[in-house]
A tleap script that builds the chain and sets N, CA, C and O, in Angstrom:
source leaprc.protein.ff14SB
mol = sequence {
  NVAL GLN LEU GLN ALA SER GLY GLY GLY LEU
  VAL GLN ALA GLY GLY SER LEU ARG LEU SER
  CYS ALA ALA SER GLY ARG THR PHE ASN ARG
  TYR LYS MET ALA TRP PHE ARG GLN ALA PRO
  GLY LYS GLU ARG GLU PHE VAL ALA ALA ILE
  ALA LEU SER GLY GLY GLU THR ALA TYR ALA
  ASP SER VAL LYS GLY ARG PHE ILE ILE SER
  LYS ASN ASN ALA ASN ASN THR VAL TYR LEU
  GLN MET ASN SER LEU LYS PRO GLU ASP THR
  ALA VAL TYR TYR CYS ALA ALA ASP PRO ARG
  GLN THR ALA TYR SER ARG LEU VAL VAL PRO
  ILE GLU TYR ASN TYR TRP GLY GLN GLY THR
  GLN VAL THR VAL SER CSER
}
set mol.1.N position { 16.855 -2.527 -2.556 }
set mol.1.CA position { 15.743 -1.613 -2.832 }
set mol.1.C position { 15.380 -0.868 -1.555 }
set mol.1.O position { 15.177 -1.482 -0.508 }
set mol.2.N position { 15.300 0.449 -1.645 }
set mol.2.CA position { 14.839 1.264 -0.520 }
set mol.2.C position { 13.483 1.849 -0.883 }
set mol.2.O position { 13.288 2.360 -1.986 }
set mol.3.N position { 12.553 1.769 0.056 }
set mol.3.CA position { 11.204 2.262 -0.158 }
set mol.3.C position { 10.941 3.436 0.769 }
set mol.3.O position { 11.216 3.358 1.966 }
set mol.4.N position { 10.409 4.521 0.224 }
set mol.4.CA position { 10.114 5.715 1.005 }
set mol.4.C position { 8.639 6.054 0.830 }
set mol.4.O position { 8.213 6.483 -0.242 }
set mol.5.N position { 7.868 5.860 1.889 }
set mol.5.CA position { 6.439 6.146 1.842 }
set mol.5.C position { 6.177 7.576 2.302 }
set mol.5.O position { 6.874 8.103 3.169 }
set mol.6.N position { 5.166 8.188 1.707 }
set mol.6.CA position { 4.783 9.552 2.074 }
set mol.6.C position { 3.309 9.758 1.751 }
set mol.6.O position { 2.670 8.905 1.135 }
set mol.7.N position { 2.781 10.900 2.176 }
set mol.7.CA position { 1.419 11.259 1.836 }
set mol.7.C position { 0.410 11.094 2.953 }
set mol.7.O position { -0.755 11.456 2.791 }
set mol.8.N position { 0.834 10.556 4.080 }
set mol.8.CA position { -0.081 10.404 5.194 }
set mol.8.C position { -0.436 11.747 5.819 }
set mol.8.O position { 0.148 12.777 5.484 }
set mol.9.N position { -1.394 11.720 6.722 }
set mol.9.CA position { -1.791 12.947 7.383 }
set mol.9.C position { -3.087 12.779 8.128 }
set mol.9.O position { -3.558 11.662 8.340 }
set mol.10.N position { -3.663 13.898 8.527 }
set mol.10.CA position { -4.927 13.936 9.249 }
set mol.10.C position { -6.017 14.391 8.292 }
set mol.10.O position { -5.868 15.407 7.612 }
set mol.11.N position { -7.102 13.649 8.239 }
set mol.11.CA position { -8.200 13.983 7.340 }
set mol.11.C position { -9.518 13.653 8.041 }
set mol.11.O position { -9.571 12.763 8.889 }
set mol.12.N position { -10.561 14.364 7.687 }
set mol.12.CA position { -11.870 14.071 8.250 }
set mol.12.C position { -12.506 12.878 7.543 }
set mol.12.O position { -12.192 12.583 6.389 }
set mol.13.N position { -13.392 12.208 8.243 }
set mol.13.CA position { -14.115 11.092 7.649 }
set mol.13.C position { -14.801 11.545 6.365 }
set mol.13.O position { -15.384 12.628 6.299 }
set mol.14.N position { -14.719 10.701 5.361 }
set mol.14.CA position { -15.272 11.042 4.059 }
set mol.14.C position { -14.273 11.681 3.115 }
set mol.14.O position { -14.533 11.808 1.918 }
set mol.15.N position { -13.141 12.078 3.648 }
set mol.15.CA position { -12.120 12.725 2.835 }
set mol.15.C position { -11.247 11.735 2.093 }
set mol.15.O position { -11.480 10.526 2.117 }
set mol.16.N position { -10.229 12.282 1.429 }
set mol.16.CA position { -9.323 11.465 0.606 }
set mol.16.C position { -7.870 11.795 0.906 }
set mol.16.O position { -7.536 12.907 1.315 }
set mol.17.N position { -7.028 10.816 0.697 }
set mol.17.CA position { -5.585 10.978 0.745 }
set mol.17.C position { -4.967 10.107 -0.338 }
set mol.17.O position { -5.540 9.091 -0.732 }
set mol.18.N position { -3.801 10.507 -0.813 }
set mol.18.CA position { -3.063 9.656 -1.734 }
set mol.18.C position { -1.683 9.387 -1.152 }
set mol.18.O position { -0.896 10.310 -0.941 }
set mol.19.N position { -1.401 8.131 -0.899 }
set mol.19.CA position { -0.087 7.724 -0.423 }
set mol.19.C position { 0.809 7.400 -1.611 }
set mol.19.O position { 0.357 6.889 -2.636 }
set mol.20.N position { 2.080 7.708 -1.445 }
set mol.20.CA position { 3.077 7.388 -2.464 }
set mol.20.C position { 4.187 6.564 -1.834 }
set mol.20.O position { 4.490 6.702 -0.649 }
set mol.21.N position { 4.780 5.716 -2.636 }
set mol.21.CA position { 5.920 4.927 -2.173 }
set mol.21.C position { 6.943 4.921 -3.289 }
set mol.21.O position { 6.744 4.292 -4.328 }
set mol.22.N position { 8.028 5.619 -3.070 }
set mol.22.CA position { 9.070 5.736 -4.082 }
set mol.22.C position { 10.171 4.723 -3.807 }
set mol.22.O position { 10.647 4.598 -2.678 }
set mol.23.N position { 10.563 4.013 -4.830 }
set mol.23.CA position { 11.614 3.006 -4.713 }
set mol.23.C position { 12.916 3.516 -5.302 }
set mol.23.O position { 12.921 4.179 -6.339 }
set mol.24.N position { 13.993 3.213 -4.651 }
set mol.24.CA position { 15.308 3.568 -5.167 }
set mol.24.C position { 16.225 2.367 -5.027 }
set mol.24.O position { 15.956 1.453 -4.248 }
set mol.25.N position { 17.275 2.380 -5.762 }
set mol.25.CA position { 18.237 1.296 -5.694 }
set mol.25.C position { 18.154 0.361 -6.873 }
set mol.25.O position { 19.172 -0.152 -7.336 }
set mol.26.N position { 16.947 0.134 -7.366 }
set mol.26.CA position { 16.757 -0.696 -8.560 }
set mol.26.C position { 15.466 -0.282 -9.215 }
set mol.26.O position { 14.562 0.234 -8.558 }
set mol.27.N position { 15.378 -0.505 -10.499 }
set mol.27.CA position { 14.092 -0.285 -11.147 }
set mol.27.C position { 13.165 -1.402 -10.711 }
set mol.27.O position { 13.598 -2.541 -10.542 }
set mol.28.N position { 11.905 -1.087 -10.529 }
set mol.28.CA position { 11.031 -2.106 -9.966 }
set mol.28.C position { 9.819 -2.409 -10.837 }
set mol.28.O position { 8.761 -2.800 -10.344 }
set mol.29.N position { 9.995 -2.218 -12.149 }
set mol.29.CA position { 8.868 -2.532 -13.007 }
set mol.29.C position { 8.543 -4.011 -12.985 }
set mol.29.O position { 7.492 -4.421 -13.477 }
set mol.30.N position { 9.434 -4.825 -12.419 }
set mol.30.CA position { 9.169 -6.253 -12.303 }
set mol.30.C position { 9.052 -6.664 -10.846 }
set mol.30.O position { 9.453 -7.770 -10.483 }
set mol.31.N position { 8.521 -5.810 -10.023 }
set mol.31.CA position { 8.274 -6.122 -8.629 }
set mol.31.C position { 6.781 -6.119 -8.367 }
set mol.31.O position { 6.047 -5.309 -8.933 }
set mol.32.N position { 6.344 -7.001 -7.532 }
set mol.32.CA position { 4.986 -6.855 -7.007 }
set mol.32.C position { 5.063 -5.883 -5.841 }
set mol.32.O position { 6.053 -5.853 -5.110 }
set mol.33.N position { 4.019 -5.096 -5.674 }
set mol.33.CA position { 3.988 -4.046 -4.663 }
set mol.33.C position { 2.709 -4.158 -3.862 }
set mol.33.O position { 1.687 -4.627 -4.362 }
set mol.34.N position { 2.772 -3.728 -2.626 }
set mol.34.CA position { 1.592 -3.823 -1.777 }
set mol.34.C position { 1.616 -2.742 -0.709 }
set mol.34.O position { 2.651 -2.140 -0.420 }
set mol.35.N position { 0.449 -2.517 -0.136 }
set mol.35.CA position { 0.301 -1.685 1.037 }
set mol.35.C position { -0.309 -2.533 2.152 }
set mol.35.O position { -1.265 -3.280 1.944 }
set mol.36.N position { 0.270 -2.392 3.328 }
set mol.36.CA position { -0.270 -2.993 4.538 }
set mol.36.C position { -0.477 -1.860 5.542 }
set mol.36.O position { 0.044 -0.760 5.358 }
set mol.37.N position { -1.224 -2.123 6.583 }
set mol.37.CA position { -1.414 -1.118 7.620 }
set mol.37.C position { -1.454 -1.781 8.985 }
set mol.37.O position { -1.774 -2.962 9.122 }
set mol.38.N position { -1.119 -0.983 9.990 }
set mol.38.CA position { -1.153 -1.480 11.361 }
set mol.38.C position { -1.693 -0.393 12.265 }
set mol.38.O position { -1.129 0.696 12.375 }
set mol.39.N position { -2.801 -0.717 12.909 }
set mol.39.CA position { -3.418 0.189 13.877 }
set mol.39.C position { -2.886 -0.142 15.272 }
set mol.39.O position { -2.429 -1.261 15.505 }
set mol.40.N position { -2.940 0.812 16.199 }
set mol.40.CA position { -2.442 0.551 17.554 }
set mol.40.C position { -3.117 -0.661 18.179 }
set mol.40.O position { -4.342 -0.778 18.174 }
set mol.41.N position { -2.302 -1.559 18.715 }
set mol.41.CA position { -2.828 -2.733 19.384 }
set mol.41.C position { -3.318 -3.835 18.461 }
set mol.41.O position { -3.857 -4.841 18.922 }
set mol.42.N position { -3.135 -3.650 17.161 }
set mol.42.CA position { -3.606 -4.649 16.205 }
set mol.42.C position { -2.446 -5.166 15.369 }
set mol.42.O position { -1.385 -4.546 15.302 }
set mol.43.N position { -2.664 -6.304 14.738 }
set mol.43.CA position { -1.653 -6.875 13.866 }
set mol.43.C position { -1.643 -6.143 12.516 }
set mol.43.O position { -2.622 -5.514 12.115 }
set mol.44.N position { -0.515 -6.251 11.846 }
set mol.44.CA position { -0.428 -5.678 10.512 }
set mol.44.C position { -1.392 -6.414 9.587 }
set mol.44.O position { -1.481 -7.641 9.621 }
set mol.45.N position { -2.106 -5.665 8.768 }
set mol.45.CA position { -3.079 -6.282 7.875 }
set mol.45.C position { -2.885 -5.797 6.443 }
set mol.45.O position { -2.416 -4.688 6.188 }
set mol.46.N position { -3.261 -6.661 5.537 }
set mol.46.CA position { -3.170 -6.373 4.121 }
set mol.46.C position { -4.189 -5.309 3.722 }
set mol.46.O position { -5.312 -5.301 4.227 }
set mol.47.N position { -3.799 -4.413 2.816 }
set mol.47.CA position { -4.704 -3.399 2.301 }
set mol.47.C position { -4.927 -3.583 0.797 }
set mol.47.O position { -6.059 -3.751 0.345 }
set mol.48.N position { -3.827 -3.548 0.027 }
set mol.48.CA position { -3.943 -3.638 -1.429 }
set mol.48.C position { -2.622 -4.096 -2.010 }
set mol.48.O position { -1.566 -3.899 -1.410 }
set mol.49.N position { -2.687 -4.711 -3.187 }
set mol.49.CA position { -1.474 -5.174 -3.861 }
set mol.49.C position { -1.648 -5.083 -5.357 }
set mol.49.O position { -2.763 -5.129 -5.875 }
set mol.50.N position { -0.524 -4.953 -6.048 }
set mol.50.CA position { -0.524 -4.983 -7.505 }
set mol.50.C position { 0.521 -6.007 -7.914 }
set mol.50.O position { 1.658 -5.981 -7.442 }
set mol.51.N position { 0.115 -6.912 -8.803 }
set mol.51.CA position { 0.954 -8.044 -9.141 }
set mol.51.C position { 2.198 -7.631 -9.926 }
set mol.51.O position { 2.295 -6.504 -10.410 }
set mol.52.N position { 3.130 -8.545 -10.041 }
set mol.52.CA position { 4.415 -8.304 -10.695 }
set mol.52.C position { 4.218 -7.755 -12.106 }
set mol.52.O position { 4.941 -6.853 -12.530 }
set mol.53.N position { 3.256 -8.288 -12.820 }
set mol.53.CA position { 2.988 -7.827 -14.181 }
set mol.53.C position { 2.309 -6.473 -14.220 }
set mol.53.O position { 2.312 -5.793 -15.246 }
set mol.54.N position { 1.730 -6.090 -13.099 }
set mol.54.CA position { 0.973 -4.846 -13.056 }
set mol.54.C position { -0.444 -4.984 -13.558 }
set mol.54.O position { -1.215 -4.025 -13.524 }
set mol.55.N position { -0.799 -6.184 -14.028 }
set mol.55.CA position { -2.114 -6.373 -14.614 }
set mol.55.C position { -3.188 -6.782 -13.629 }
set mol.55.O position { -4.377 -6.680 -13.929 }
set mol.56.N position { -2.784 -7.243 -12.456 }
set mol.56.CA position { -3.766 -7.699 -11.469 }
set mol.56.C position { -3.618 -6.906 -10.183 }
set mol.56.O position { -2.507 -6.566 -9.775 }
set mol.57.N position { -4.731 -6.619 -9.558 }
set mol.57.CA position { -4.732 -5.955 -8.262 }
set mol.57.C position { -5.583 -6.756 -7.282 }
set mol.57.O position { -6.462 -7.522 -7.677 }
set mol.58.N position { -5.304 -6.564 -6.020 }
set mol.58.CA position { -6.067 -7.226 -4.964 }
set mol.58.C position { -6.318 -6.220 -3.852 }
set mol.58.O position { -5.492 -5.348 -3.580 }
set mol.59.N position { -7.477 -6.360 -3.215 }
set mol.59.CA position { -7.846 -5.434 -2.153 }
set mol.59.C position { -8.450 -6.195 -0.980 }
set mol.59.O position { -9.093 -7.230 -1.152 }
set mol.60.N position { -8.228 -5.662 0.201 }
set mol.60.CA position { -8.938 -6.168 1.367 }
set mol.60.C position { -10.407 -5.797 1.228 }
set mol.60.O position { -10.737 -4.752 0.668 }
set mol.61.N position { -11.278 -6.640 1.730 }
set mol.61.CA position { -12.716 -6.368 1.637 }
set mol.61.C position { -13.072 -5.026 2.274 }
set mol.61.O position { -13.986 -4.340 1.816 }
set mol.62.N position { -12.357 -4.659 3.315 }
set mol.62.CA position { -12.680 -3.432 4.050 }
set mol.62.C position { -12.399 -2.162 3.244 }
set mol.62.O position { -12.924 -1.099 3.575 }
set mol.63.N position { -11.583 -2.255 2.194 }
set mol.63.CA position { -11.249 -1.056 1.407 }
set mol.63.C position { -11.714 -1.165 -0.033 }
set mol.63.O position { -11.581 -0.206 -0.793 }
set mol.64.N position { -12.256 -2.308 -0.426 }
set mol.64.CA position { -12.673 -2.503 -1.803 }
set mol.64.C position { -13.723 -1.469 -2.185 }
set mol.64.O position { -14.687 -1.241 -1.454 }
set mol.65.N position { -13.520 -0.851 -3.342 }
set mol.65.CA position { -14.435 0.177 -3.804 }
set mol.65.C position { -14.094 1.568 -3.315 }
set mol.65.O position { -14.657 2.550 -3.800 }
set mol.66.N position { -13.172 1.670 -2.353 }
set mol.66.CA position { -12.779 2.991 -1.828 }
set mol.66.C position { -11.316 3.303 -2.128 }
set mol.66.O position { -10.968 4.463 -2.345 }
set mol.67.N position { -10.461 2.292 -2.144 }
set mol.67.CA position { -9.024 2.489 -2.366 }
set mol.67.C position { -8.644 1.969 -3.745 }
set mol.67.O position { -9.233 1.017 -4.256 }
set mol.68.N position { -7.637 2.621 -4.336 }
set mol.68.CA position { -7.117 2.188 -5.630 }
set mol.68.C position { -5.599 2.171 -5.574 }
set mol.68.O position { -4.972 3.167 -5.213 }
set mol.69.N position { -5.008 1.032 -5.932 }
set mol.69.CA position { -3.553 0.930 -6.005 }
set mol.69.C position { -3.132 1.032 -7.464 }
set mol.69.O position { -3.773 0.471 -8.353 }
set mol.70.N position { -2.039 1.760 -7.693 }
set mol.70.CA position { -1.522 1.893 -9.054 }
set mol.70.C position { -0.009 2.016 -8.995 }
set mol.70.O position { 0.572 2.301 -7.948 }
set mol.71.N position { 0.608 1.796 -10.134 }
set mol.71.CA position { 2.071 1.807 -10.169 }
set mol.71.C position { 2.538 2.574 -11.396 }
set mol.71.O position { 1.995 2.399 -12.487 }
set mol.72.N position { 3.536 3.417 -11.220 }
set mol.72.CA position { 4.129 4.157 -12.322 }
set mol.72.C position { 5.577 3.690 -12.452 }
set mol.72.O position { 6.441 4.079 -11.667 }
set mol.73.N position { 5.824 2.853 -13.454 }
set mol.73.CA position { 7.175 2.317 -13.619 }
set mol.73.C position { 8.170 3.388 -14.052 }
set mol.73.O position { 9.369 3.246 -13.812 }
set mol.74.N position { 7.693 4.451 -14.682 }
set mol.74.CA position { 8.595 5.497 -15.175 }
set mol.74.C position { 9.303 6.209 -14.032 }
set mol.74.O position { 10.466 6.593 -14.164 }
set mol.75.N position { 8.599 6.391 -12.897 }
set mol.75.CA position { 9.238 7.075 -11.772 }
set mol.75.C position { 9.349 6.185 -10.541 }
set mol.75.O position { 9.550 6.667 -9.426 }
set mol.76.N position { 9.213 4.868 -10.762 }
set mol.76.CA position { 9.416 3.890 -9.674 }
set mol.76.C position { 8.580 4.198 -8.440 }
set mol.76.O position { 9.076 4.162 -7.314 }
set mol.77.N position { 7.314 4.498 -8.664 }
set mol.77.CA position { 6.451 4.869 -7.549 }
set mol.77.C position { 5.144 4.078 -7.592 }
set mol.77.O position { 4.556 3.884 -8.657 }
set mol.78.N position { 4.703 3.629 -6.425 }
set mol.78.CA position { 3.395 3.005 -6.302 }
set mol.78.C position { 2.520 3.923 -5.460 }
set mol.78.O position { 2.993 4.542 -4.507 }
set mol.79.N position { 1.267 4.005 -5.811 }
set mol.79.CA position { 0.334 4.916 -5.159 }
set mol.79.C position { -0.819 4.137 -4.521 }
set mol.79.O position { -1.168 3.039 -4.952 }
set mol.80.N position { -1.390 4.735 -3.494 }
set mol.80.CA position { -2.627 4.234 -2.914 }
set mol.80.C position { -3.570 5.420 -2.777 }
set mol.80.O position { -3.416 6.254 -1.886 }
set mol.81.N position { -4.536 5.480 -3.663 }
set mol.81.CA position { -5.556 6.521 -3.587 }
set mol.81.C position { -6.630 6.044 -2.624 }
set mol.81.O position { -7.248 5.002 -2.839 }
set mol.82.N position { -6.850 6.803 -1.569 }
set mol.82.CA position { -7.803 6.414 -0.527 }
set mol.82.C position { -8.944 7.416 -0.503 }
set mol.82.O position { -8.737 8.594 -0.209 }
set mol.83.N position { -10.138 6.956 -0.810 }
set mol.83.CA position { -11.325 7.800 -0.839 }
set mol.83.C position { -12.317 7.348 0.218 }
set mol.83.O position { -12.223 6.237 0.741 }
set mol.84.N position { -13.258 8.211 0.525 }
set mol.84.CA position { -14.305 7.891 1.506 }
set mol.84.C position { -13.701 7.306 2.774 }
set mol.84.O position { -14.143 6.267 3.265 }
set mol.85.N position { -12.703 7.972 3.288 }
set mol.85.CA position { -11.990 7.455 4.453 }
set mol.85.C position { -12.879 7.393 5.684 }
set mol.85.O position { -13.763 8.225 5.889 }
set mol.86.N position { -12.613 6.371 6.498 }
set mol.86.CA position { -13.372 6.131 7.717 }
set mol.86.C position { -12.416 6.158 8.909 }
set mol.86.O position { -11.219 5.925 8.744 }
set mol.87.N position { -12.930 6.439 10.105 }
set mol.87.CA position { -12.050 6.415 11.287 }
set mol.87.C position { -11.310 5.084 11.448 }
set mol.87.O position { -10.179 5.058 11.934 }
set mol.88.N position { -11.939 3.988 11.045 }
set mol.88.CA position { -11.283 2.684 11.176 }
set mol.88.C position { -10.139 2.474 10.182 }
set mol.88.O position { -9.445 1.459 10.242 }
set mol.89.N position { -9.942 3.429 9.268 }
set mol.89.CA position { -8.783 3.371 8.373 }
set mol.89.C position { -7.532 3.948 9.036 }
set mol.89.O position { -6.439 3.872 8.475 }
set mol.90.N position { -7.694 4.521 10.224 }
set mol.90.CA position { -6.565 5.093 10.941 }
set mol.90.C position { -5.525 4.018 11.252 }
set mol.90.O position { -5.837 2.997 11.865 }
set mol.91.N position { -4.292 4.261 10.824 }
set mol.91.CA position { -3.216 3.280 11.007 }
set mol.91.C position { -1.923 3.855 10.437 }
set mol.91.O position { -1.919 4.894 9.777 }
set mol.92.N position { -0.845 3.161 10.704 }
set mol.92.CA position { 0.401 3.413 9.980 }
set mol.92.C position { 0.380 2.532 8.737 }
set mol.92.O position { 0.178 1.321 8.824 }
set mol.93.N position { 0.589 3.146 7.592 }
set mol.93.CA position { 0.550 2.431 6.324 }
set mol.93.C position { 1.977 2.168 5.841 }
set mol.93.O position { 2.821 3.064 5.822 }
set mol.94.N position { 2.221 0.921 5.454 }
set mol.94.CA position { 3.535 0.499 4.987 }
set mol.94.C position { 3.448 0.014 3.547 }
set mol.94.O position { 2.520 -0.707 3.180 }
set mol.95.N position { 4.420 0.416 2.736 }
set mol.95.CA position { 4.511 -0.158 1.405 }
set mol.95.C position { 5.534 -1.291 1.427 }
set mol.95.O position { 6.461 -1.302 2.237 }
set mol.96.N position { 5.342 -2.232 0.527 }
set mol.96.CA position { 6.202 -3.405 0.467 }
set mol.96.C position { 6.426 -3.791 -0.985 }
set mol.96.O position { 5.598 -3.517 -1.853 }
set mol.97.N position { 7.563 -4.433 -1.233 }
set mol.97.CA position { 7.910 -4.812 -2.599 }
set mol.97.C position { 8.683 -6.123 -2.602 }
set mol.97.O position { 9.332 -6.481 -1.620 }
set mol.98.N position { 8.602 -6.832 -3.726 }
set mol.98.CA position { 9.355 -8.072 -3.868 }
set mol.98.C position { 9.407 -8.445 -5.344 }
set mol.98.O position { 8.422 -8.257 -6.058 }
set mol.99.N position { 10.547 -8.975 -5.821 }
set mol.99.CA position { 10.666 -9.307 -7.242 }
set mol.99.C position { 10.175 -10.707 -7.614 }
set mol.99.O position { 10.134 -11.040 -8.798 }
set mol.100.N position { 9.811 -11.514 -6.659 }
set mol.100.CA position { 9.453 -12.896 -6.956 }
set mol.100.C position { 8.013 -13.024 -7.441 }
set mol.100.O position { 7.114 -12.334 -6.961 }
set mol.101.N position { 7.821 -13.907 -8.385 }
set mol.101.CA position { 6.482 -14.217 -8.854 }
set mol.101.C position { 5.705 -14.890 -7.732 }
set mol.101.O position { 6.244 -15.743 -7.028 }
set mol.102.N position { 4.466 -14.518 -7.566 }
set mol.102.CA position { 3.646 -15.053 -6.479 }
set mol.102.C position { 2.269 -15.382 -7.008 }
set mol.102.O position { 1.728 -14.662 -7.848 }
set mol.103.N position { 1.707 -16.458 -6.520 }
set mol.103.CA position { 0.319 -16.760 -6.861 }
set mol.103.C position { -0.568 -15.621 -6.386 }
set mol.103.O position { -0.291 -14.986 -5.368 }
set mol.104.N position { -1.629 -15.370 -7.126 }
set mol.104.CA position { -2.522 -14.249 -6.813 }
set mol.104.C position { -3.000 -14.323 -5.370 }
set mol.104.O position { -3.093 -13.302 -4.688 }
set mol.105.N position { -3.299 -15.517 -4.912 }
set mol.105.CA position { -3.836 -15.670 -3.557 }
set mol.105.C position { -2.811 -15.319 -2.486 }
set mol.105.O position { -3.175 -15.056 -1.339 }
set mol.106.N position { -1.533 -15.312 -2.853 }
set mol.106.CA position { -0.475 -15.031 -1.886 }
set mol.106.C position { -0.111 -13.548 -1.846 }
set mol.106.O position { 0.731 -13.161 -1.036 }
set mol.107.N position { -0.694 -12.729 -2.660 }
set mol.107.CA position { -0.376 -11.302 -2.665 }
set mol.107.C position { -0.709 -10.641 -1.333 }
set mol.107.O position { -0.167 -9.584 -1.009 }
set mol.108.N position { -1.588 -11.251 -0.569 }
set mol.108.CA position { -2.032 -10.657 0.688 }
set mol.108.C position { -1.135 -11.037 1.866 }
set mol.108.O position { -1.364 -10.574 2.984 }
set mol.109.N position { -0.132 -11.860 1.639 }
set mol.109.CA position { 0.668 -12.422 2.733 }
set mol.109.C position { 1.938 -11.595 2.935 }
set mol.109.O position { 2.712 -11.439 1.990 }
set mol.110.N position { 2.174 -11.065 4.124 }
set mol.110.CA position { 3.346 -10.206 4.363 }
set mol.110.C position { 4.682 -10.872 4.058 }
set mol.110.O position { 5.595 -10.202 3.576 }
set mol.111.N position { 4.827 -12.161 4.321 }
set mol.111.CA position { 6.125 -12.805 4.116 }
set mol.111.C position { 6.488 -12.939 2.646 }
set mol.111.O position { 7.613 -13.324 2.325 }
set mol.112.N position { 5.562 -12.631 1.749 }
set mol.112.CA position { 5.869 -12.648 0.315 }
set mol.112.C position { 6.631 -11.404 -0.126 }
set mol.112.O position { 7.005 -11.283 -1.293 }
set mol.113.N position { 6.861 -10.474 0.810 }
set mol.113.CA position { 7.521 -9.212 0.476 }
set mol.113.C position { 8.797 -9.063 1.290 }
set mol.113.O position { 8.768 -9.116 2.519 }
set mol.114.N position { 9.921 -8.876 0.593 }
set mol.114.CA position { 11.214 -8.751 1.270 }
set mol.114.C position { 11.588 -7.326 1.622 }
set mol.114.O position { 12.410 -7.101 2.511 }
set mol.115.N position { 11.001 -6.369 0.943 }
set mol.115.CA position { 11.398 -4.971 1.133 }
set mol.115.C position { 10.213 -4.170 1.675 }
set mol.115.O position { 9.091 -4.266 1.177 }
set mol.116.N position { 10.497 -3.379 2.707 }
set mol.116.CA position { 9.445 -2.610 3.377 }
set mol.116.C position { 9.881 -1.164 3.568 }
set mol.116.O position { 11.049 -0.882 3.838 }
set mol.117.N position { 8.918 -0.249 3.422 }
set mol.117.CA position { 9.155 1.145 3.725 }
set mol.117.C position { 8.990 1.395 5.209 }
set mol.117.O position { 8.667 0.483 5.970 }
set mol.118.N position { 9.215 2.644 5.620 }
set mol.118.CA position { 9.212 2.984 7.038 }
set mol.118.C position { 7.827 3.270 7.594 }
set mol.118.O position { 7.668 3.349 8.812 }
set mol.119.N position { 6.843 3.422 6.760 }
set mol.119.CA position { 5.498 3.686 7.232 }
set mol.119.C position { 5.140 5.152 7.231 }
set mol.119.O position { 5.995 6.012 7.445 }
set mol.120.N position { 3.873 5.433 6.991 }
set mol.120.CA position { 3.360 6.797 7.040 }
set mol.120.C position { 2.025 6.766 7.774 }
set mol.120.O position { 1.186 5.903 7.515 }
set mol.121.N position { 1.834 7.709 8.689 }
set mol.121.CA position { 0.651 7.719 9.555 }
set mol.121.C position { -0.548 8.319 8.824 }
set mol.121.O position { -0.456 9.389 8.221 }
set mol.122.N position { -1.659 7.618 8.889 }
set mol.122.CA position { -2.932 8.131 8.390 }
set mol.122.C position { -3.900 8.176 9.566 }
set mol.122.O position { -4.125 7.163 10.229 }
set mol.123.N position { -4.469 9.346 9.823 }
set mol.123.CA position { -5.424 9.518 10.911 }
set mol.123.C position { -6.702 10.105 10.341 }
set mol.123.O position { -6.691 11.161 9.708 }
set mol.124.N position { -7.808 9.402 10.574 }
set mol.124.CA position { -9.106 9.848 10.080 }
set mol.124.C position { -9.971 10.207 11.275 }
set mol.124.O position { -10.262 9.361 12.121 }
set mol.125.N position { -10.378 11.461 11.340 }
set mol.125.CA position { -11.204 11.916 12.461 }
set mol.125.C position { -12.682 11.810 12.117 }
set mol.125.O position { -13.087 11.957 10.964 }
set mol.126.N position { -13.469 11.552 13.143 }
set mol.126.CA position { -14.920 11.378 12.922 }
set mol.126.C position { -15.648 12.716 13.009 }
set mol.126.O position { -16.867 12.766 12.850 }
savepdb mol mol.pdb
quit
């Protein structure tokens, strides 16, 4: 599976962006998908995930109520709609995927994902 993330850019605080992650190589309607981010000098952190079934989602507390993760199995793409962006959301955002069933509590753990995209930069100015 190859993952290609896009949609990053420069936006003012309070603005919105939508990230996309297109998968190729296999259909991924049976993959769990997630977004992680890494800011300069910080460790990679969980942002949002959608479970293998597509019926459950999980969010980091810092983005809950502002970000929405969704998946379109028809075009093998997962999205991250980011609203009310803050300067602290500035980071490189990575999409991740994996076909294995995972407990809901483990959706936030990076090692649960075998496939990673190259990252897309999101910069939020104050």
